[in-house]
C-alpha positions as CSV (number, residue, x, y, z in Angstrom):
1,M,138.8,69.8,-56.6
2,S,140.2,73.2,-55.8
3,S,138.0,76.1,-55.0
4,V,139.2,77.7,-58.3
5,G,137.7,74.9,-60.2
6,L,134.2,75.3,-58.6
7,V,131.9,77.5,-60.6
8,M,128.7,78.9,-59.3
9,A,125.5,79.1,-61.5
10,S,126.3,82.7,-62.3
11,G,129.6,81.7,-63.8
12,L,131.7,83.3,-61.0
13,S,134.6,81.2,-59.7
14,M,134.6,80.5,-56.0
15,G,138.4,81.1,-56.1
16,L,137.9,84.6,-57.4
17,I,135.4,85.4,-54.7
18,Y,137.7,84.0,-52.1
19,V,140.7,86.1,-53.3
20,N,138.6,89.2,-53.5
21,I,137.4,88.7,-49.9
22,I,141.1,88.3,-48.8
23,D,142.1,91.4,-50.7
24,M,139.4,93.4,-48.8
25,F,141.3,92.9,-45.6
26,E,144.6,94.5,-46.5
27,G,145.9,97.9,-45.8
28,E,144.7,100.8,-43.7
29,D,141.0,100.2,-44.4
30,T,141.1,96.8,-42.9
31,P,137.9,96.4,-40.7
32,L,138.6,96.9,-37.0
33,G,136.6,93.7,-36.1
34,Y,138.8,91.6,-38.4
35,L,142.0,93.0,-36.9
36,L,140.8,92.5,-33.3
37,S,139.6,89.0,-34.1
38,R,142.9,88.0,-35.6
39,V,144.9,89.4,-32.6
40,A,142.5,87.8,-30.1
41,N,142.6,84.5,-31.8
42,A,146.4,84.5,-31.9
43,L,146.6,85.4,-28.2
44,R,144.0,82.9,-27.2
45,A,145.8,80.1,-29.0
46,E,149.1,81.0,-27.4
47,I,147.5,81.2,-23.9
48,T,145.5,78.0,-24.3
49,A,148.4,75.9,-25.6
50,N,151.1,77.1,-23.3
51,V,149.3,78.2,-20.1
52,L,145.9,76.7,-19.7
53,E,146.1,73.2,-21.2
54,P,149.0,72.2,-18.9
55,L,146.8,73.2,-16.0
56,G,143.8,71.3,-17.4
57,L,141.8,74.4,-18.1
58,S,139.9,75.5,-21.2
59,F,139.8,79.1,-22.3
60,P,136.1,79.5,-21.3
61,Q,136.9,78.0,-17.8
62,F,139.8,80.5,-17.4
63,V,137.5,83.4,-18.4
64,C,134.9,82.2,-15.8
65,L,137.5,81.9,-13.0
66,R,138.9,85.3,-13.9
67,M,135.5,86.9,-14.0
68,L,134.6,85.4,-10.5
69,D,137.9,86.7,-9.1
70,K,137.0,90.2,-10.2
71,R,133.2,89.9,-9.5
72,P,132.5,87.3,-6.9
73,G,128.9,86.2,-6.4
74,M,127.8,86.4,-10.0
75,S,125.1,84.0,-11.0
76,N,125.3,81.7,-14.0
77,A,122.9,84.0,-16.0
78,E,125.0,87.2,-15.1
79,M,128.2,85.5,-16.2
80,A,126.6,84.4,-19.5
81,R,125.3,87.9,-20.3
82,F,128.7,89.5,-19.3
83,I,130.7,87.4,-21.8
84,G,128.0,87.0,-24.4
85,V,127.2,83.2,-24.3
86,S,124.0,81.4,-23.7
87,P,123.1,80.4,-20.1
88,Q,123.3,76.7,-21.2
89,A,126.9,77.2,-22.5
90,M,127.9,78.9,-19.3
91,N,126.3,76.2,-17.3
92,I,128.6,73.6,-18.9
93,V,131.6,75.6,-18.0
94,V,130.3,76.2,-14.4
95,R,129.6,72.5,-13.9
96,A,133.0,71.5,-15.0
97,L,134.6,74.0,-12.6
98,Q,132.3,72.8,-9.8
99,D,133.3,69.2,-10.5
100,R,136.9,70.1,-9.9
101,D,136.1,72.1,-6.8
102,L,137.4,75.3,-8.3
103,I,134.1,77.2,-7.7
104,T,131.2,76.8,-5.4
105,R,127.5,77.6,-5.6
106,P,124.9,77.0,-2.9
107,S,122.5,74.2,-3.7
108,T,119.5,76.4,-2.8
109,V,118.9,80.1,-2.2
110,A,116.5,81.8,0.1
111,A,114.7,83.8,-2.7
112,G,114.7,83.6,-6.5
113,R,116.6,81.2,-8.7
114,S,119.9,83.0,-8.9
115,R,122.8,81.1,-7.2
116,P,125.9,83.2,-6.5
117,T,129.1,81.6,-7.6
118,E,132.4,82.0,-5.7
119,L,136.0,80.8,-6.3
120,T,137.2,78.2,-3.9
121,R,140.7,78.3,-2.4
122,A,141.7,75.7,-5.1
123,G,140.2,77.9,-7.8
124,R,142.1,81.0,-6.6
125,T,145.3,79.0,-6.4
126,L,144.9,77.6,-9.9
127,L,144.0,81.1,-11.3
128,G,147.2,82.4,-9.7
129,K,149.2,79.9,-11.6
130,T,148.1,81.4,-14.9
131,V,149.3,85.0,-14.2
132,A,153.0,84.6,-15.3
133,G,152.1,82.7,-18.4
134,I,149.5,85.2,-19.5
135,R,151.9,88.1,-19.0
136,E,154.5,86.2,-21.1
137,A,152.0,85.8,-23.9
138,D,151.0,89.4,-23.7
139,D,154.6,90.5,-23.8
140,A,155.3,88.2,-26.8
141,L,152.4,89.7,-28.7
142,L,153.5,93.3,-27.9
143,A,157.2,92.7,-28.4
144,G,157.3,94.9,-31.5
145,L,156.0,97.9,-29.6
146,T,157.9,100.3,-27.4
147,A,156.9,100.7,-23.8
148,A,155.1,103.9,-24.6
149,Q,153.2,102.3,-27.5
150,R,152.2,99.4,-25.2
151,R,150.7,101.8,-22.7
152,E,148.9,103.7,-25.4
153,F,147.6,100.5,-26.9
154,R,146.2,99.3,-23.6
155,Q,144.7,102.7,-22.9
156,T,143.1,102.8,-26.3
157,L,141.6,99.3,-25.9
158,T,140.4,100.2,-22.4
159,S,138.7,103.3,-23.6
160,L,136.8,101.3,-26.2
161,L,135.3,98.9,-23.7
162,P,131.6,99.2,-23.0
163,P,130.6,100.2,-19.5
164,D,130.1,97.2,-17.2
């Protein structure tokens, strides 16, 4: 049965509700979150299919490697907070990368529970193999913009980032 054929107790058609929601996201008043989400999802799909999967990486694993390249020594909890996932979810990603010897963490630490994570040589090499493909995906996404518009777009996005 199509969504148009479904009727709620109030008598409103689910199809009408669906169409009205879609209509809300058109034009200049489109919510910023919706636009950013659509762009991010398109870019993520392109990168995952054409760059990461051939290297045996998931998108979360790539993000973890990239984060550790920029901020070596982060703990599992710090990484989870930084990207907004649960420590348990981050732990699954970290363990998978450890199993492939792409990252390393000490089995124990002198004080506290926090174990600093570092890229291994293999992790750094694999991350390096993603650079060209990521740039190609970025370029494809921005192909309709001039060089000046690309610079302005990146500067605008950067200025919107919260402080680290």
